[in-house]
N, C-alpha and C positions, 0 to 999 in steps of 0.2 A: 664362437665367442658369446658372451652374455649380451643380450639385447635389452636396451632400456627405452622406455616410452615417455614422451612428454605428457605429464598429467595436467599441467596448467602452465601459465606464464605468470611469474610473480617476481617482485623485487627482492633482492637479498637484504636491503636495508629494512624492508618490512618484516623479514624473518628475525632480524635483530630486535626490532621493536616488540614483536610478539614474545620472543624469548626473554626480553628484559622484564616484561610484565609477569611472566611465569616465575622468573628468578626472584622478583620482588615478592610474590606470594609465598615462595618457599623460605625466603630469608628477609626478615624485617630490617636488616642492616643494609640491604641494597638500596642505593640512592642514585639519582641521575642528575647530570648537569648538561646544559646545552648552551651553545654560543649563539643564541637568538635564531636557531634553526630547528626547533624541536619538531615541527611538522615535516621539514625536509628530511630529517634523519630518523623519522618515525618514532620519536620519543613522546609524542603527544598521548599515546595510549597509556604509558606509564604515568605521565603527568596528570591525566584525568583520573586514573585509578588510585594513585598515591600522591595527591597534591602536596602533602606535607613533606614528601621525600624527593621533591623535584626542585632544582635551583636553576633559574634562568639567569645566566651570567652576562648576557649581552654580547656584543661583538668584541670580545676580549679573551681570546683563546689562551693567552699566556696566563692571565689571571685565573682562568678556569682550571688550568692544570695545577696551579698553586693551591686553590681552594680544595680540589680533589685530594691532593696529597695531605692536606691538613685533616680532612675528613677521615682519611684512612688511618691516621694516628689516633682517632677517636673510636676505632673499631668498625667504622663504616666500610662498605664495599662500593666505591664510587665508579659509575660508568659515565664517561664524558663523551659527548657526541658532537660531531661537526663534519664539515667537508674534509675529506682525507688530506687534501693539499694543505689545509690550514691547521689541522690538528696534528700534523707531523712536521712539515717544513717550516711553517711560521713560528712554531713554538718548540723547535728542536732543543734549544738550550734548556728550557724549563723541563722538558721530558728527561733530558740527560741528568740534570743536576738534582731535581727534587723528586723524580720518580725512579729512574733506573739505578742511579748511583746508590740510593738508600733503599732500593728494593721495596718501594711502596706498593700496596695492594690496590692499584688503580687500573681500570680497564678503559682503553681508548677505542672508540667506535668510529672508524674513518669511513664515512659514506661518500658516494659519488667518486669512487676511486677508478682509475684506469682511463683508457681512451674512449670507452663506450659511454662516458658521460655525455658526449656528443656536442650539442649546439652551444654549450657554455664556453667551449674553446680552451685554448692552451693554458690560460692562467688558472683555470679551475681543474684541469685534468692532471692528476698526478700519476706519473709512471716511475717514480723513484722512491715511493714510500716504503716498499718492502726492503729496499737496500738500506734506507735510513734506519728503520726499526730493527732489522735483524742484526746489525753490527753492535747494538747496545747490549752490554752484559746485563743479565737478569731478565731481559725482555723476551716474552713469548709472542710469536707472530702467527696468527690464524688467517687463512684465506679460504673460507667455505665455498662450495661449488654451486649451491642453489638456495632457495628460500628455506627448505626444511633443514638443511645443514647449517645455515646461518642462525636459525632459531636454536638448534642444538648446541652450536658453538658458543652462543651467548650464555646459555645456562651452564655450560661447562666452564666458561671463563669466570662466572660468578663463584664457582666452587674452588677454582684454582687460587692459590695464595701467591701473589706476586704480580708485577706489571704485565699487561697483555695488550697487544694491538690486534684488533679485528678489522680486516679489510673487506669493504662492502661496496657493491655497485649500485648505481641509481636506477638503471633501466630494468624493465621486465625481461626476465630470461627464463629459459626452460626449467621447469621444476620436475626433477626426475628421480631424486634420491628418496628412499623410503621414509615415510613419516615416523617420528618417534624412534629413529635409529640412534643408539647411543653414540655420543661424540667423545672419542678418547684422544685427548691432547697428545701429540707426538706419535700417533699410530696411523700409518698410511693405510689406505684402502685399495685392495686389488679389485678393480671393478670388472675386469675381464681378463681371463688367462690367455696367454699367447706364447709363441716360441721364436718368432723371427726378429722382433724389435720391441723395445719397451717405450711406451708413450707416458711420460711423467708430466702431469698437468696440475694446475691449481685454478681456483676461481671459475670465471666464466668459460675458460678454455677446456675444462674437463668435458663439458658436453661436446665441444668441437672435436676433441680427441676421440670420444666414443663414436661420433659420426664418421671420422676419418677411418677408424678401425673397421667399421662396418663396410665402408666402400672398398678398403684394401682387401678385406676378406674375399671379395668377389674376384680379385686378381691373384688369389692364392697366397697373400701375405698375412701372416698371423701376428696380431699386435696384442701385447699385454698392456692394459691401461691401468695406470696407478694414479690415484687421487692423493696428492700431497696437500691436504688441507692444513697441515701444520708445517710452515717453513722452518720454524725454529721452536723447539728442538726438532731436527730433521730425523726421520725414521731411516737411519743408515742401513739397518739390518734388512728392511723390506726392499730398499732400492738395490742393494748389492745382491740379494737373492734373485731378484728379477733380472738384473743385468747379467748375472752369472749364467742365467738360463738362455737369454736372447742374444747377448753379445753386441747389442747396438741400442742407442738411446736417442730419443727426440724429446726435448723439454718444451713445454707449451705454457705460456703465461701472458697476461695482458699487462706487461710491465716492460721497462727497458731491459735490453739484453744484459747490460752491465749491472751487476749487483742483485739480481733477482733469484728466482728458483733455479734457473739454469746454471748460474754461477755456483750455487750451493751444491748442486749435483756434480758439477765439474770438479770442484775442490775435493769432494769425497772420492770420486773415481780416480783423480790424479794421484791421490795418496795411497789408494788401496787396490784399484783395478782399472788401469788405463783402458778406455773403451771409446770407440768412435761415437761422437755425439754431435747432434745438430740442434739449433735453437729455433723455435718459433716465438719471436718476441719483437719488440720495437727496437730498431737498430739506430740508436743515437740520434733520435729526432724528438722534437716537441710535438704536441698535438695541434689540431686545428678544429675549426667548426664543421659540423656535419651531423647527420643522424647517426644513432648508434650502429645501425647496420652498415652505413657507409664507412664509418670509422674502422670497424673491425675488418671490412673488406679492403679498404685502401691501405691499411697498415699490415696487411697480410697475416691476419690472425684467424683465418677460417679453416675449416676442415680440409679444404683443397690445398691450402698452404702447408698443413701438417703432412698431407700425402706427399707433396713435393719434397719435403725434408726427409720423409721416410725413404723415398727413392734414392735421395742423395746419400743418406747414411748407410744404406745397404750396399752401395758401391764401395764403401770403405771397410765393410765388415769382413773380418778374416774368414775365409772358407764359404762365404755366402755366394749364391748364384748371382752372376753379374748380368745386369741388363745390357743388351747390345745397343749400339748406335750406328746409324748409317754412316759409312766411311766416305760418303760424298757430301751429305748435307747436315749430318748430325741428328737427324730425327730419331727419337727413341724407338727401338724395335722391341715392343713388349711381347709380341708373339710372331709366329711364322707368317701370319696373315698380313703383317706390316712389311714383310721382306720382299725383295725383288726375286726374279727368277733367272736361271741360266738358260743357255740355248736349248738344253734337253728338257726344260720345264722344271728342273729341280730347284729347291729353294736356295737362294744366295744370301747367306747371313751377313754379308758385308754391306749390303746396300738396301735401301728402302724401295718400295714399289713405285714411288714417284720419280726415282732417279734411274732405275735399272730394270729392264724387262727383256726376257728372251736373249740374254747375253749381251745386251747393248745398253749404253747410256741413253736415256730418253732426251737429254738436253746436251747439245754441243756448246757448252758455255765455258767462259773463263771463270776464274774464282769469283770476281766481283759480280758478274752476271748471275752466277749460281746463288750467291748470297741474296741478291734482290729477288730471285725466283723463290727461294725458300721462305722468305718473309711472308709470302702469300699463305703459307700453311701455319701461321702463328696460332690460329685458333685450334688447329689439330694438336699442336705441341702443348698448348695449355690444357687441353682435354686429356692428353696422354700423361702429362706429368703433374697436373694439379696446380700449375703455376698461374700467375696473372700477369703475363708479360704483354707490354704494348709492342707494336710492330718495331718501333725504334729501339726499345730495350732488347728485343730479340735480335735485331740486326747488329747491335753492338756486341752481343754475346757471340754471334756467328763470326764476326770479324776477328775475334780472338781465337775462336775454336777451329776455324777452317784450316789454317796452316798445319794443324796436327793430324788431319784426316788422310787416310791412305791414298785416296784418289789424287789429292793435290800434292802430296809428297812425291808421288810417282811422276807427276808432270814437272816438278821443279828440278 
């Protein structure tokens, strides 16, 4: 696979700010508006460079959208900036009525998007903004992967005619995309070629997907990584070409499972090429306060979580090699080294080494005792599968799973 290195840690919102200044130099009609947060959304550089082309609207996002729509009628190219939660959800009616419906040439820059906003908490963390924006006719939705791509996306949005939503994070994230790489709206990027599974990601999770692909490569699993920086219009051709090759999909996004990138991919595949798909996304929850790292980990948006979903989707893939599981405790058997042994020393692929050795079960337990015993190995399960299970979560899984296993079926 293609390996990427972190060149620096930068904020995506800063990429937008620098891209906006460059767009302003190229086009004197580019103007910027802020809802009293020009520093937070990194529009201060534009305001300092072009003070006569910057409008401070105050904490009045709905009014800001109306002003921007009016400016677009005068030939201007307005960029409005604010927290993603407030420049989408709070002013949705204005966006629909005065922007999207009449196809106004206004660009919305939604900073502080996603769960990685961190300590500001649920009221400021938006995980439904992609869903809100992509369903609007005429709206283009961009979700760049790092600082460099955010800068390029902003300049591309300035040249695009029509309403655009650009989704941006607050925190410093790995900067790994090439500088000055052209940003083509609606054209996906194949970041790494693969044959076993397609990882389709956007925003901050593109880097996590690349890390997951590198780790899975060590286990002999070949991942194709696709950066969907444009949610709408979706690059259907690139997605179908990749899925046709791999036969399995994991979508990765810092957004609610409902209505995001995963749903767009699922709709496409359902209509044209039904394919096993797993989601790495937030499952019907609001956010909470915590550091960005804590939030991405606690909401299962890390590379290890992507790995776990890859293991799951490969089990559903037609014709794919199936991972084995111990028929006593359910432990994943990734290789023969995890398996038990028969009386003659040969490998027994039905049971793990913790349960079965030299033709005998190592524990003479009933089912409930065996479940309690297996919970001791939850750290090993997490390591093998890439999950983040607590002991109690693992125990609940085992209570559902054990009755299906060969050893306990034979006893019943």
